[in-house]
N, C-alpha and C positions, 0 to 999 in steps of 0.2 A: 184052747182058751179061751175065756171069758171077752167072747164079740160084742156083746152091750159094750163093755167095758171102754174096749177098745174103740168103738163110735163115737162114745159119749167123750170122749175122753181130745176124740181130731178134733170133733164138735166145739165141744171147748178150751183148744188151741185156734179155732178159726176166730171165734166171737173175741175172745183176748185180742190180737192180731189188729182187730176190725177193728176194735176202739181203741185200739193203740193207736193205729193208721188220724182215724178222724177226730181225734183229741187237740181242742184251741190250746194250742201256746201260745199265743198272744196276749195271751188274757186272764194270765197268771192271779191266786187270789194273794191279796193284799192283806197286810191289819201291819197299822200303826205301833209306833214305838209311844213310849215317853218323851224320850228324848228326838224324836223327826226320823225316824231308822223305821224300813220298810223293808217286811220278809214278806217271799216269794215261794210259794210253794209248788209243787206238782203231783202230784199225783196220779196211778195208776192200777185201776182195778182189773182184777183175773176172776170165771166167775171155778168154780167146782175144783178142789184141791189143788188147784195154781195159788204162790205165796203170790201175797199184794207187795205190792216196790213199792214204796212211798221216799221220795230226795224232794229234802229243801233246801231252798237254794237262800240263802239270809244277804244280802245286797245292803247299805247304808248309803245315805248322801249327805253331802253337806250340805247345808241348807244355805249359802248366804243373802244378807241381806241390805241393803244401798238406800239410805231415804239421801233424802239433799233439800236441806232448810231450804227459800226464797230470804234472801237478807232484804229489810225495806231501812232503807234512811229520813229517814227526816228529820231536813235542815228548819232551826227555826224563823221563825218572818220580820224580815228583818225590816222595815217601810222605806224610804226612800226620803233621802234630807236632800235640801235644793244644797248647792256650792255657793259656797263666798261668789262674790260679783267681781271681773278683774281691776286691780288698782289702777290707780285716776292718775298718770302724772301728768302735766301741762305748764304752760307757760301763760304767765297773766302779765299779757304788753300795760303798760299805763302810754295815755296820753305822752305826744311830746311836748314839753315847753321847754321853752329857749333854748332848745335844739337839744334836749338831754327827756333820755326815758328810760324806764327801769323795764325789769321782766323777771317777775317772778318763780322759781321754781317751785310745785304745789304740786302733795303728792296726797291723797284721797284710799285711804284704803283701811281694811279691817283686819288684818295681819301685824303682827309682828313686823318691824320693822332692827332686822339688827347692821344691814350693807347695801348698800345703792353705790352703781355708777353713772353720772348720767351726760352724754353729750351734749351743748347745744352749737348748730350754725347759725353761719348768720355771713354777708357779705360788707366783706372787707373793709370796700369802695366803698361803702355806705356807710355807714357804720362804721364805727371804733369802739374795744371793750376801754372799759375806764375803769370797775373797779365789781370786788366780790365784798359781800358784807351778808354770813354763815347767822341764821337763830337758834340764841342760845338755850328757846324751848326746846327745842329738838332736840336735844344733849346729843353725847356720840363724840364726835372729832368727824373737821368734813377739811377736805386739802383742796382749794382752783386752783385750775392752770389753763390761759389763755395763750394759744397764738392764732398768725394765718388762719384766722378766719374760724375757731375754732375754739369754746371752754369747757372745760373738763369741770366736771362737779364730782369729788370723793368724800362717801358720805361712811362711816364708822360706827357702828359702840356693838360691845362684847358682851352688854343686857337688854338688848334692845328695847323698842319704841312705839307705844302706838299713837304715834302725834301724829296729830291732821295740822295739817296747814302749810303756805311758806316754808322751805327748810335752809332757803338762798335768797338771795337777791342781787341780779344783777343789772351795770348801773353802763349805759352808754352812750355817745352823743350820735349828734349825724356827720358826717361827714363829708356826707356832699351834696349842697344847695338845692339842687334841682330832685331832692326824692321828693317820689310820691309814696310810697309805700313798700315795707320790704317783705321778707319773711324769715323770724328765726324758726329752725328747726330743728326741735327737741331728738335723741334718741338714748332709751332707756338703754344701758349696755350693761345690766347686772341687778337686780333686784331680787335681796333674797331677808326669811323669813329664822327667825331665836335659832334656828335647828341646821340654817343652809340650806336649803330647799326652792328651791324659785320660785319665786312668786305671779299670777298671773297677771299682765296688765296690760294696757292700749296706753298713748303720746298720743298729746295735742297741742298741735304749734304755734307759737304765735304769731301775729301782723305787727306792724307797726304800717305806722300811716300819721305822716306827719304829713299836719293840714294845711300848717302856714307854707308847704309849700306850692298849693293850687290855689291860686286868686284868683277871685272872679273871674275875672278878667287878662288873660294868661298875657303874659310876652312872646315876642318873638328871640327874643332871647333863652325861653327855658325850652321852647323847643328843639329836638332836636331835628338836624338838616338833613334830608335823607334827597337825590338825585338820581333816577333812575329816566329811562331814555323811554319814549311812550313808543306802545306795540299794539299789533295787532290781537297775538298770543299771554292767555293770563301769566299772571308773575309771581312764584312761592316767596309766600314772605320771608324762607332763609336766605335770599338773592337780593336779600333789601338790609342783613344779617337782621331781621329778627326770627324769632323760637318761641314753641311754648304758650302759643298767644290762643287764648281763650275769645276772643271777640275783638272785634276790631268798629268803632264810630268816623264816618267818615263827613267831615263839614260841608265839603262841596262835590254833592251826589258828580256832576258835572263831567268834572277831570277827570274823578277818580272812585271804583264803587266796590268793592270787598266781598266776596261772596263764589260761597260753594268754597273756600276757606285758602281764597288765592285774590290776590289784583287787578283790576284787570281796569286801565288806562282808557278814559273816549277822550280826552285832547289834549293837547300843550297845554298846560296851565301848569297852579299854583291851589295845591287845599291841606287842610289843618286833620290829624288823623287824632285820635286815640285809643292808644289800639290799652284790651287788659290781661294781666297772663293769668296761667293758668294757678298759680300758685295764688290773684288774688289785688298782684299791685297792678297799679294802673303807668303808663307811659307818653309821653305827647310828642308827636313827630310833627316835624313840617317841610309836607311832600312837595317835589319841585321835578313836574313833568315835560321834557325837554328831548326838541326833534333828532330823532335818531341820528349817530353820524354815521350811518353807511350813506344813507337818505342825504344828506348834508354834506356828506363830501362824489355820491353822487350826482349832483346839483350844481359842483361849485364844478367837477369837473367837467356838466352838461354848459357853464357858463361861460364856463373856456374855448372849447369849439364853438361852442356860438363867439364868439371876439375873436376869434380865430378865422373863423369860415369869414367873417363881419367881411374881414379887414381881407381877406385874399380877394374875394366876392369883384373887387376891379380892375383886379390882374388875369379874370377869366377873361376869354374874347366867343363871343356869339356868331355862329356861321355866320345866320341871315345881317348883322351890322357887320362885319367885315370885310362884304364885298364887294362891294363902292371904294373904300380903302385901296383896293386893291387894286384894283380896277383902273383909280386912280391911281394911285404910284407902277403899273403897264405903261399907265399911257403916257408918263411920262420919262420912263425907261425908252421908251418906243420912240419919244420926241427930239429925245436925245440920242435917240443912236440916230437917225435922220437927221434931224440938222450937222451931224461931225462926216455924216457922210456924207451931203453935200456940200461943206465946206475944201471937203478932202479935194472934191471933185472941179470944186469954183477957186483953188487954188492955182497963183500966176508960176509958171512955171514946172508946172507942171508934168511933161512926157505925154502923156495920151493927149493934152490940150492943146499940144503944138503940130499935131500932125493932122486934126480938121485943117489947122490956119494956114498948114502948106498946100493940102490938095484947093482949098481956094486962093490964095494967089496960084496956082497951074490951071485954075480955071479961066482967072478973070486974062491968063497973057494968051490962053490960046483963042479971046475972043479976041 
């Protein structure tokens, strides 16, 4: 046998095996293809007479690309526009002449008005409703009604109107001659534009001042009289029949004062006061401060007790003053007893008296 050939074959086999063991399989040779495919090739070499084996593995990856685009929305710039001012609905009250005056419903708006419902409240014990006249310049149709201290005005205009001014005139007359002032309260129930959208509004009440009822020198008849009892404790206006008071002016501060929202009585007497209410009206009152009823009852009871004690006083007896009288009475009684016994002893024909006489006669005979 050829020993050299065997030795060379063994050495070649050993080298081939070592090359195979130390080969780097984690880093294959790659080739890029046109369509993104990658090919991995592993090669193994043998020396001296051994066949070279080449293994090629083809692997294809599908590449997926996702692209996200950010969307930016740009809104057009719109400048702020001032809103329209609220519509003013107010009552314009005239002066009182010959106990009559008017109150006009005035509307000032910068929008088209299609309908409105407005009510006016008043004290029907002070003033009376006479009539209502609508303004033709406002157009549309108006309906009014008055009952139990309330006047209702309804306005409808299908085409709408931009009229600013007096929509209606209400006539009143004074019912109470003692009226100084009163308030007409206006309420806007509804106010819509031509699209039937509500129109923002603000209402202004009206004040009636009856100057003829406030002469320079007010007579006592024009004052309402209020009687109260003197008290060291403060008196609330509600206890005197006064409510919703804003201010009080007292004429005589020595009788009555008003402080901290309450009245204080200082002494018994009379004073005039002027009351200003929260609604702006004014009232005049004559306050009479009387003695407290309880003190009067106590004083009357004390007087009765004093008079009864004075009437019963002579019947009372004093021991020191009655002692001589008792002694005198006893002396009289004793004297009467002695005298009675004396007469009984010295009475003739008494048996007791005869015995001594017989003894005397016997003594004389013996002699």
